[in-house]
C-alpha positions as CSV (number, residue, x, y, z in Angstrom):
1,M,-0.2,0.2,0.4
2,L,2.5,2.3,1.0
3,F,4.3,1.4,-2.8
4,I,0.9,2.7,-4.2
5,A,0.9,6.1,-2.6
6,K,4.6,6.7,-3.2
7,I,3.8,6.1,-6.9
8,I,0.3,8.2,-6.9
9,I,1.6,11.3,-4.7
10,S,5.4,11.2,-7.0
11,A,3.4,11.0,-10.2
12,L,1.0,14.0,-8.8
13,V,4.0,16.5,-8.5
14,I,5.2,15.7,-12.0
15,A,1.7,16.2,-13.5
16,A,1.3,19.1,-11.3
17,V,4.4,20.5,-13.2
18,S,2.8,19.7,-16.5
19,E,-0.2,21.1,-16.2
20,I,1.5,24.3,-14.5
21,A,3.3,24.5,-17.2
22,K,1.0,24.8,-20.1
23,R,-0.2,27.8,-18.4
24,F,2.3,29.9,-16.5
25,T,5.8,28.6,-17.6
26,F,7.8,30.5,-15.0
27,A,5.8,29.3,-11.9
28,A,6.2,25.5,-13.5
29,A,9.9,25.8,-13.7
30,I,10.2,27.4,-9.9
31,L,8.4,24.0,-8.8
32,A,10.4,22.0,-11.0
33,S,13.5,23.2,-10.4
34,L,12.9,22.7,-6.2
35,P,14.8,19.5,-5.2
36,L,10.6,17.7,-5.3
37,T,12.0,14.3,-6.7
38,S,15.3,14.2,-4.0
39,I,13.3,15.2,-1.2
40,L,10.5,12.6,-2.0
41,A,13.0,9.7,-2.3
42,M,14.4,10.9,1.0
43,I,11.1,10.9,2.7
44,W,10.5,7.4,0.8
45,L,13.7,5.9,2.3
46,Y,13.4,7.4,5.8
47,V,9.6,6.3,5.7
48,D,10.8,2.9,4.9
49,T,14.3,2.0,6.6
50,K,14.5,5.0,9.6
51,D,17.8,5.1,8.6
52,A,18.9,9.1,9.1
53,A,22.4,7.9,7.4
54,K,21.3,6.6,4.9
55,V,19.3,9.8,3.5
56,S,22.1,11.6,4.9
57,I,24.3,9.3,2.2
58,L,21.5,10.7,-0.7
59,S,21.5,14.0,0.3
60,E,25.5,14.2,-0.3
61,N,25.4,12.3,-3.3
62,I,22.6,14.6,-4.5
63,F,24.5,17.3,-4.4
64,W,27.9,16.1,-5.9
65,A,25.6,15.2,-8.5
66,V,23.4,18.7,-9.5
67,L,25.9,20.3,-11.3
68,P,27.2,17.8,-14.3
69,S,22.4,17.9,-14.7
70,L,22.7,21.1,-15.2
71,L,24.3,20.8,-18.5
72,F,20.8,18.8,-19.5
73,F,18.8,22.1,-19.2
74,L,21.6,24.1,-21.0
75,V,22.4,22.2,-24.1
76,L,18.3,21.0,-25.0
77,P,17.3,25.0,-25.0
78,I,20.2,25.4,-27.4
79,L,19.7,22.5,-29.1
80,L,15.8,23.3,-29.7
81,N,16.7,27.1,-30.6
82,M,18.7,26.0,-33.3
83,G,16.0,24.0,-35.2
84,L,16.2,20.6,-33.9
85,K,13.6,18.2,-33.7
86,F,12.3,18.1,-29.9
87,Y,13.7,14.1,-29.2
88,T,16.7,14.5,-31.2
89,A,17.2,17.5,-28.9
90,M,16.3,15.5,-25.4
91,I,18.5,12.5,-26.9
92,I,21.6,14.6,-27.4
93,S,21.1,16.9,-24.1
94,A,20.7,13.6,-22.3
95,V,24.2,12.6,-23.7
96,V,26.1,15.0,-23.3
97,M,24.5,15.4,-19.5
98,F,25.7,11.7,-19.1
99,V,29.0,12.2,-20.3
100,G,29.3,15.2,-18.2
101,Y,28.6,13.4,-15.3
102,T,31.4,10.7,-16.5
103,V,34.0,13.6,-16.9
104,Y,32.8,15.1,-13.8
105,A,32.9,11.3,-11.9
106,L,36.5,11.1,-13.2
107,I,37.4,14.3,-12.0
108,L,36.0,14.3,-8.2
109,G,37.6,10.6,-8.0
110,K,41.0,11.8,-8.1
111,F,40.1,14.9,-4.9
112,G,39.0,11.8,-3.0
113,I,35.0,12.1,-3.4
114,H,33.2,9.1,-5.1
115,I,29.7,9.6,-6.2
Protein backbone atom coordinates (compact mmCIF):
# COMPACT_ATOMS: atom_id res chain seq x y z
CA MET A 1 0.00 0.00 0.00
CA LEU A 2 2.83 2.42 0.82
CA PHE A 3 4.40 1.73 -2.59
CA ILE A 4 1.15 2.73 -4.31
CA ALA A 5 0.97 5.91 -2.20
CA LYS A 6 4.54 6.75 -3.26
CA ILE A 7 3.64 6.32 -6.92
CA ILE A 8 0.48 8.41 -6.64
CA ILE A 9 2.12 11.30 -4.75
CA SER A 10 5.16 11.35 -7.04
CA ALA A 11 2.96 11.22 -10.16
CA LEU A 12 0.78 14.05 -8.84
CA VAL A 13 3.84 16.29 -8.42
CA ILE A 14 4.98 15.62 -11.99
CA ALA A 15 1.46 16.07 -13.38
CA ALA A 16 1.05 19.34 -11.47
CA VAL A 17 4.24 20.77 -12.98
CA SER A 18 3.13 19.69 -16.44
CA GLU A 19 -0.32 21.25 -16.07
CA ILE A 20 1.00 24.50 -14.55
CA ALA A 21 3.53 24.77 -17.40
CA LYS A 22 0.69 24.99 -19.94
CA ARG A 23 -0.33 28.37 -18.56
CA PHE A 24 2.50 29.66 -16.39
CA THR A 25 5.88 28.39 -17.58
CA PHE A 26 7.90 30.41 -15.08
CA ALA A 27 5.83 29.18 -12.14
CA ALA A 28 6.21 25.61 -13.40
CA ALA A 29 9.95 26.15 -13.80
CA ILE A 30 10.22 27.32 -10.20
CA LEU A 31 8.23 24.31 -9.00
CA ALA A 32 10.25 21.93 -11.18
CA SER A 33 13.54 23.46 -10.01
CA LEU A 34 12.74 22.66 -6.42
CA PRO A 35 14.36 19.42 -5.39
CA LEU A 36 10.95 17.77 -5.13
CA THR A 37 12.13 14.44 -6.48
CA SER A 38 15.05 14.46 -4.07
CA ILE A 39 12.87 15.46 -1.14
CA LEU A 40 10.33 12.77 -1.95
CA ALA A 41 13.08 10.17 -2.38
CA MET A 42 14.56 11.10 1.00
CA ILE A 43 11.16 10.93 2.66
CA TRP A 44 10.41 7.54 1.10
CA LEU A 45 13.89 6.25 2.06
CA TYR A 46 13.45 7.37 5.66
CA VAL A 47 9.91 6.01 5.92
CA ASP A 48 11.10 2.67 4.55
CA THR A 49 14.33 2.36 6.56
CA LYS A 50 14.16 4.83 9.48
CA ASP A 51 17.88 5.26 8.76
CA ALA A 52 18.93 8.92 8.88
CA ALA A 53 22.49 7.95 7.87
CA LYS A 54 21.22 6.58 4.53
CA VAL A 55 19.24 9.79 3.98
CA SER A 56 22.38 11.80 4.76
CA ILE A 57 24.45 9.81 2.24
CA LEU A 58 21.72 10.19 -0.39
CA SER A 59 21.56 13.95 0.23
CA GLU A 60 25.34 14.31 -0.08
CA ASN A 61 25.39 12.29 -3.31
CA ILE A 62 22.56 14.41 -4.73
CA PHE A 63 24.59 17.52 -3.93
CA TRP A 64 27.55 16.24 -5.95
CA ALA A 65 25.29 15.15 -8.82
CA VAL A 66 23.54 18.49 -9.34
CA LEU A 67 26.28 20.30 -11.29
CA PRO A 68 26.57 17.90 -14.23
CA SER A 69 22.79 17.57 -14.42
CA LEU A 70 22.62 21.28 -15.22
CA LEU A 71 24.29 20.54 -18.57
CA PHE A 72 21.00 19.05 -19.75
CA PHE A 73 19.13 22.29 -19.06
CA LEU A 74 21.83 24.33 -20.77
CA VAL A 75 22.14 22.20 -23.92
CA LEU A 76 18.42 21.45 -24.53
CA PRO A 77 17.25 25.03 -25.19
CA ILE A 78 20.31 25.71 -27.34
CA LEU A 79 19.53 22.71 -29.55
CA LEU A 80 15.83 23.52 -29.73
CA ASN A 81 16.60 27.13 -30.67
CA MET A 82 18.91 25.79 -33.39
CA GLY A 83 15.87 24.04 -34.87
CA LEU A 84 16.53 20.45 -33.86
CA LYS A 85 13.47 18.29 -33.37
CA PHE A 86 12.34 17.86 -29.78
CA TYR A 87 13.21 14.18 -29.31
CA THR A 88 16.55 14.56 -31.05
CA ALA A 89 17.41 17.51 -28.81
CA MET A 90 16.32 15.55 -25.72
CA ILE A 91 18.51 12.57 -26.63
CA ILE A 92 21.56 14.70 -27.43
CA SER A 93 21.09 16.69 -24.22
CA ALA A 94 20.85 13.47 -22.21
CA VAL A 95 24.02 12.13 -23.86
CA VAL A 96 25.88 15.38 -23.13
CA MET A 97 24.70 15.16 -19.52
CA PHE A 98 25.87 11.53 -19.25
CA VAL A 99 29.29 12.48 -20.64
CA GLY A 100 29.36 15.38 -18.19
CA TYR A 101 28.59 13.01 -15.31
CA THR A 102 31.35 10.66 -16.42
CA VAL A 103 33.98 13.38 -16.70
CA TYR A 104 32.79 14.99 -13.45
CA ALA A 105 32.98 11.67 -11.57
CA LEU A 106 36.51 11.11 -12.85
CA ILE A 107 37.56 14.59 -11.75
CA LEU A 108 35.96 14.23 -8.32
CA GLY A 109 37.61 10.82 -7.94
CA LYS A 110 41.00 12.48 -8.28
CA PHE A 111 40.09 14.49 -5.17
CA GLY A 112 38.91 11.44 -3.25
CA ILE A 113 35.20 12.14 -3.74
CA HIS A 114 33.29 9.15 -5.06
CA ILE A 115 29.73 9.41 -6.30
